[in-house]
N, C-alpha and C positions, 0 to 999 in steps of 0.2 A: 612402505615409503620409497624404497629404492626403485620399485617398478614405476611409481609415479614420477620420480625424478628423471629416470631414463626416458619416460614418455615426454616429459617437458623438454629434455635435451633434443630429442628427435624432432619436436615441433619447432624449436629454435632453428635447427639445421634446415628444416623445411622452409621457414620464412627467408632464410638467407639464400636458399636455392631459388625461391620465388623471385627474390630481389635481383639476383644475377640474371635470371631469364628475362626479366623486364628490362633491365638496363641494356643488355646486349641486343634486344630486339627493338629498342626505342629509335625514333626518327629525329628527335630534337636534341640540340646541344644541352639544353637545360636539364634534361633527364639523363642522357647518355654520359655527359661529361661532368656536369655540376651535381648530379645525383639528387635532384629535387623530386623525390618519390619515396615511398615506403611500402612495405608489405607486412601483414600480420595474420595471425590465426586467433579467432575468438571461440569461446565455448557457446553453448546455447543461450547464455545470458546476454550475449553481445559484447562482453568485455574481453579485452585482449588477454590471452594467456601466454603467447609467444611472440617475440619481436626481435628483429635482428640486433646483434650486439654492435655491429660496426659498419653497416652499409645503409645508405639512405638517410632520410630525415629522422632524427631521434625524438623530436619534440612532440610527436603524436602518439606516444606509447600509451597514454591514458585515455584515448578516445573510446567511444561506445557506439556500436552500430545499431543498437536495439531500436531506436526510434525510427530510423530509416527503414529497417526491416518491418516494423509494426505497420507503417503506413502502407507498404506494398502488400503485406500479408492480409491486412484487413480489407483492402480494396479488391484484390484479385487472387490472393493465395500464392503459394510458392511451390515449385516442383523441381525435381532434379534437372540440372542443366540451366537453370535461371541465373541471371546476373542483374543486380540492381545497380543503377547509376544515379548519382546526384552530385550537385555542386552548390546547393542553396543552403546557407546557414539557417535560414528562418524555418524551413520545412523539414530539415534533416536532423533536428535536435542538436544543432550547432556542431554536427559532425564535420562539415566543411567550414572553413574559416573565411574564404573568399572565393569568388566564382571561378578563377582559373584553376583552382584545386578541384579536380574531378575525382570522385571516389567511386570505386566499384566494389560490390559486395556479392559474394557467391555463397548461397546456402549449401552446406555439405550434408548429404543425406546418408543414412544407413537404412536401407529399405524405404519405408514411408516416413521415417522420423528424421527431423533436422537435428544433427549432433553438434553442429558448430558452423562457423562462417570463415571464409577467406576474405581478406580485405586488402585493397591496395589503393593508393592514390598517386596521381602525377600532377605536376603543374604544367598544364597544356600551354601551347604558344599563344592562343588567342581564342576567346569565346565571344567575340563581337563587342558591342558597346561603343562608346563614344570615341575611344582612342585605340590606336594599334597596341596590341598586347593586352588590351582591356583594362589596364590598371593605371590610374592617375589619381593623385591626391586631390585633384580638383573635381572629381566626380562627386555630385551632390546627393545622389540617392543610389540605391542598389540597382534601380532600373537603368541608370546610365552605364552600368558596369558590364553589361553583356547578357547573354542568354542564361536565365535561371532554370535549372533542371531540378524540379522536385524529385523525390525518390520514384523512379520509374524502372520498368524492366527494359534493359538494353539488350539482353539476350533472353530468349524464351525457349526452353527445352533444347538448348544447344545451338539455336540459330539467332543471329542478330535481327532485331526488329527493324524492318525497312523504314517505317515512318520515323522512328527515333533517329536512325542514321541520317535521314534526309534533313531533319531539323538541325542536327549537329553540324552537318556540312554547310548548310545554308547560313549559319550564324557564326562563321569563323573566317578570318582573313587568311588562315593557314590550315585549310581542311586536310591537305595531304599529311602534314606533320601530325596534326591531331589524330587522324585516323590511324596512322602508324603507331602512335603511342597508345591509343586505346586497344589496338590489337595486341600490343605487348602486355598490357594489363591483363587481357583475357588469357594469354599464354601463362602468365604468372599464376593466375587463379586456377588454371587447369593443373599446373604443377602442384599447387597446394592441395587440390582435391585428391590427387593420386596419393600423396604422402599421408594425408589424414585417413584415407580409406585403409592404407596399410596399417596405420597405428591402431585404428579402431578394431581391426580384425585381431590384433595381438593383445589388446587391452580391454578386458570386459567392462571395466568401469567407465570407459569412454572419455571424451574431452571434458565433461563436467567435473569428473573426479580429479583429473589432472589439473584443470583450471583452478578449482578451489584450493588445492594443495599449493600450486605455484604462486597464486596471489597471496595466500596466507604467509608463505615463506618470505616473499619479497617484502610484504608489509612489516613483518617482524624484524627483518634486517634493516629496513628503513627507519623503524622506530629506534632501534639500537643506535643507528648512526646519528639521528637527530637528538638522541639523549646526550650527546656530547656538547650540545648548546646549553648555555645558561638559561634556565627558566626565567620568564619575565615578559613584559610587553614593551615593544620597541617601535618608534615611529620614524618615518622618513618620507621625504617627498622630492621629486625631481620634475623636470619639465621637458616636453617636446618644444622645439623652437617656436612653432606657431600652430594655429589651428587650421591653416590653409585657406581660411576665409578672411582672416585679417592678419595683422602682425602680432597678435597676442599669443604668448606661450600658453601651453596646455598642461595643466598640473596633473600628475599621477601621484597619489598619496596612499600610504599603507600604514596600518597598525598591525604589527605581527606579534602574536602571542605564542610563546614557546612553553609547553607544559608537558613534561614527562614523555618526550619523544613524539609529541603531536604538535602540529603547526596550524594556527588559525590566521588567515590573511583577510583583513577587513579593509577594503578599498574605499570606505566612506571618506568623502573629502576630495575624491577624484572628480575632475571637471565633467560637465555634462557632455553628452554626445553632440557632435558637430555636423554641420552640413558639408562635410568633406569625407574622404575615404579613410579616416584614421580610427574608425570605430571598430569595436570587437563585439561579436555576439557570443555571449556565454549562457544566456537564458537563466541567469542567476545561480548557476551551479559551478562548482570547481571545474575548470576546463584545462585540458592537458597543455594547450598552447600558452596559457598564462602561468604555468607552473614549471617552465623549463629550468629556471634557476634552482628550484627545489630538487629537480631530478639531477642536475649537475652537482649540487651539494651532496646529495646522498651517494652519487657515484664517486665523488672525491673521497668521502669517508669510508666507503665500502666499494672499491673498484670492481668487485666481482658480483655485485648484486644483479640478479636476473631482471631483465626489463619486461615488465608486464603491468597490467592494470592495478596490481596491488600497491603500486606507488601512490595511487590516488587515495588509498585508505588511511594515510597518515596526515591528511590535510583537510581543513574546512575553509570555505571561501565565501566572502560576501562582497558584492558590488551593487550599489543602489540601481534599481531599474532606471533606465534613461541616462546613465552615465556612459562615458566613453568605453568602459569595460563591461557594460551590460546594456548594449544599445538595442533600441526597439525599431521595428520596421517603420519606414523604409531606409534606415541609415545605410550609407555606403560603407563598405568594409575592405576595399581593395588593398589599402596600405596598412592594414592592421598590424603588420610585422614591425612597423616603426614604433607603434604604441607598445607592443609586447617587448621590444628591446628596452624601452624605458621602464617597463614593469620589472625586468630583470635587474636594472640598476637600483630601483627603489627597494626591491626585496633584498638585494645585496647590502644596501645602506642600512636597512633595518637589522639584518642578521649579523652584520659585521660587529654590531654592538653586543651581540650575544656570543660571538665566537671570533674575537679579533685575531686569533692565531690561525684561522682557517679561511675566512671569507676575504675576497679581494676588494680592491678599490674598483671604481666604475670601469667597465669596458668602454671601448670607443662608442658603443651605443647606436650603431647603425648597420643596416644591411641594405645596399643599394644595387639592385639588379639594373645595370646600365643597358638599355635596349636601343638598337639601331633598326629602324623600320624603313626599308627602301621605298622611295616614292612610287616607283614603277612596280607593277605586279606581274605575275606570270611564272612559268617554270624557271627554277634556279634562283628565284627571288626569296630570300629567307628573312623572316621576321624573327630575330634571335636575340638572346642576351649576350652582349659582348663579354661582360664579366659580372659576377655577383660580388660587388665591392664591399668589404668590411674593413675594420680597423684591427686593433689588437685587444688583448685581454688585460685586465687590471693587475698591477703588482700586488703581491700579498706577502705576508711575513715569510721570509726565507726564500722567495723566488721572484724574479722579474716576470712581467707579463710576456705573453707570446707576441711576436712582431707579425703584423699583417695577417693574423689568423684569429678568428673569434667564432666559436661554435655555440654561442650563447643561446640562440633559438633554433638553429639547425646546423648540422655539420655538412654544409655544402662545400664541394670542391671548387677550384677555379677552372676556367676553360684554358687549355693550352693555347698560347698565342698563335702557333701554326694552324691549329684547328679553326680558330676565330677567323684568321685571314683567308683561309680556304673556303669558309662557309658564308662570310658576311662581307659586305662591300666597304670595309674599312682597312686601314693600315695602322697597326699598333706602333707608336713611336716610343713609348716608355711604359714599363710596367715594373714597379720597384717599390721597395720599402721607403717611406717618406722620412727624410731626416728631420730632426728637431721637432717631432710630433709627440713623442712619448712624454707623459707626465713624469717630472723628476721625483725621485724618491730614493731612500736607501735601497729599495727594490723598485726599479723604475717600471712604469707602465709599458705595455706593448706599443710599438710604433704603428702608425697608420700606413696606408698604401697610397701610391700615386699611379694613376693610369692616364695616359695621353694617347689619343688616336686621331687619325685624319679620315674624313669621309672621302671615299673614292667614287661615290655616286650620290645624287640628291636623295635626301631621306629625312627622317624625323628622329630626334633624340628624346628618349624618356628616361627618367632617373627616379624611380619611385622609392620613397623611403629616405630621401636626402635629409639628413639630420645632423645635429651638433654643429650647426653654423653659428649659433648664438651663445649657448651655454656650454662651457667646457665640461668634459667628463671629469668628475670629481676625484681628488686624491683623498687618502685616509691616513690617519696616524702621523700627520705631519707631511705627507706626500703632496705634491703639487698636481694641478689639473693637466690634462692633455690638451694639445692644440685643437682648434676648431677645424671643421670641414670647410673646404673651398671647392667650388665648381666654376670653371671659367670656360667660356667659348672664345676661341681665337686669342689665347693668352699672348700678351706682348704686342698685339697688333692694334692699329687705331680703332678697330671695331670690336675690341675686347668687351665681353659682357661677363659680369659676375652674378650668378644666380643663387637664389635662396630657396625658392619654391619652383618646381619644374612640373609643368603640365605637358605640353608638347613643344619642342624647339625645332624649327626647320633648319636643316643643314644643307649647304651647297657643297659641290665638289671643292676640296681644299680646305674646308672649315675644320678646325681642330677642337677637340673636347679634352679638357684637363680636369680630372677629379682627384683631389687630395683628401683622403678620409682622416677623421679625427684620430688622435692618439689616445690611449687609455690613461687612467689616473695612476699616479705613483703611490707607493706605500712607505711610510717612514721618512724621517728627516733626510733630505738628499745630501746634507753635509756629513752624514754618517756613512755614506756609500764609500767603500774602499776605493782609493785613488786608482789602483790598477784596473778596476772594472770601468771606471770613467774613461781611462785611457783606452781600454779595449773598445768602448763604444765610439770614441772619437776616431780611432783608427778604422773602425768598421763603417764610418760615416753615418752612424745612427744619431750621433750627437756632435754638433759642431764644436770647435775649440772655444768659441765665444760662449756657447751655452754651457759647456763644461765649467767654465770659469764663473759665469753668472749664477747658474742654478746649483752647482755642486761645490763651488769653491776649489776647483782643481785647475791649475794652469798646465796646459800641454804645450811644449815647445820642442820643435825638432823631432817629433814622434816619441817624446818621453815626458814623464811628469817632472815639472819643475818643483822639486821638493820644498825649497825655501819659500817660493812664492805661494805655494799651496798652503803651507803652514801659516803664513801670514794671512791669507784670505780666510782660512777656516778659523783662525783665532780672533778675527775682528768681531766687534760687537754687531749683533743683528737682532731683529725681532724674533721671538720664539714662534715657530710656525704653529698655526692653529691645527687642531686635530683634523678638521675637514678642510680640504683644499678645493673650494668650489669655484674659484676664479672671480675676477672683478665684476663681470656682468651679473653673475648670480648674486653676489653680495649686495650690489645696488638694488636689484629687484627685490630681494628679501627685506631690504631696509624700508621699502615703500609698502610691500605686500607681505607682511609676516604670516607665519603659519596660522596663528590664532584668528587673524582677520579673515583669511580665506576660508577657514573652517566655518566661521560665522556666516560668511557669504553663501557657502554651500548649503547651510541649513535653510536659508531663505529661498535659494533657487529650487530646492527640492519640493517646495510648496506649489511650484508652477507645473504646468503640463510639460512633459519631456521636451517637446519641440520648441517651447518658449524659453527654455533655460539659457541656452548658449547666446541668443541675441541679447537677453537681459544682462548677462555677464559682460559681454563685449561693450555694451553701452556704458556700464558703470566704470569699467577699467579704462576705457578711452577717455572718459570725462576726467579721470585722475591724470592720465598720461599727457593730456593736453597742456598741463601746467609744467611739464618737464621738457628738457631739451630734446630736439629731434634726434632720433636714433637711440634714445634711451632703451635699454640699459647699457648699450655698448660703450658709449662715451662717458667721461667723468661728469659728475654733477655735484654741486655744492651741498654740504651736509645739511644746511638749514633748509635748502629747497627740498631735499628728500624728506626731512621731518614734516614740512608743511604738506607735502603730497600724501604722506602717511596719515596725517591728521584728517585731511580731506576724505581719504578713502574710508577711514573709520566713521566719519560723519555720514557718508553716503550709505554705508552698509547698515548703520544703526537706524537710518530713516526708512529702510525697506519695510514694507508691511509684513 
């Protein structure tokens, strides 16, 4: 056993060495600074046995390269020195999750036998398509999103294939950046090949023996960790702001069953796939990208658990075909990260009922890579991510959430302001934690971020994954919701624009962009938060004095707590906070469209062909919303009007064939 564990440790070190080689050789900010990449080693099954513990994207630890390998092996065989390239979810076995994520796989040989595989992916700057950077929520099919690369040989017997190189360069707005990043991937795979060869020479059992042991150990530890959750079945649902085709929110629903260290996630009730880029391709199987909250939970309960494919052995998964979490071709998938962020929130909402002392309230629930694409092209013109904007993490029993940092779906770093201004035609005016954004609670949620920058040359703004502009991140155990997201162009000027859905936004010299991300939900009654902690938040400008008094019952005057006024505020009669702090807009929506009604609607929709479901859903919901005030559910509405709308919705659903 010791020999196998030493072998596994050597492989983890190899993946970290691969990752450092890739990052140092990369040409793009999003790889070099933000670290949107990963490396791994798989055994001959195609499942990962070693993954870096602290560098690159953590959420892909459960991927499987076997289908992409099978496609190429069956078509033309594999030989030493080959490298497979793919970015297409539909033909790679859902290995890739959207087209800018380019995956490279190198078979590692011992003599004539494949003993395992090296794997790496990067998010490239552009793979063509309708918009710069290739990703927009308004893309309606995968064909609008850029060049689809089915599993093909990019390198054959150690030499790059010229025809494939030509296709790649001709289908990108940033061919030099992409080419540099692809070469960095090859360098990483070469590093892995050398380390695997050394290990195989020392270990007669090879990678398969090490892999079986590593995954079994990780699965056993994950089961022990999940065994701390109370067995039972728990339901939860949450919403994306809209489906990007209309103003209707998009429901993500889960039924989580915990039993003896095993977790079953059933997403029946999740809305149908849409004619926008919010879809996720899972092909009906448990997918690493939708299980990131499970990985975080296991890692919280067992911080030293080795990262490998064994984490996938403690979970089963179901999402109906044709739903937004099991989309069928030709669904667009570019902004699948927004949907997965909401999956994290619904899994948290289900499991916090099983482990209220462990799981947090909702995170800010968004990842927004803010892109500036210069209008002019040519040398020195960079199509780059200004910042990958997130919010904070949810408060939990015993701890506040993290401010301006959320590794819920990927542990991306930020871009240093100096590097941004040196590489991109913008001037950063403000980059800071956003005051009064955190959900109040005995343990408050993490604060959001605020980014403001000015365009120094004409260009285009893209902000994929803009979310939480309508429904606030929910609080738990009496905690309150976080503030909603705001995106403004030319804030405070006569031509100010407030945006909710972003496709491409033209910017002229001097235009400013301000993005304020949502805060996370709080945990526990905020009136039970110790007054000195409220004071500290006020002094740190995370919470205003007004919010401290309104939300926490703590009056701060002259830089100190007014004890008498605070005692009076906290002693006054007030409504008992509900367990869930969903916010007014969500409460109004649920009053018209309760869980049971939407479950019944989903049953009817699944009798239709997949591409017919979303239009039918929109038609029915719009018929109901036509009876409610404009802007619903943001503004107030009379209780009797809400009841009438709910009754109408029930009649319309009941009348469906």
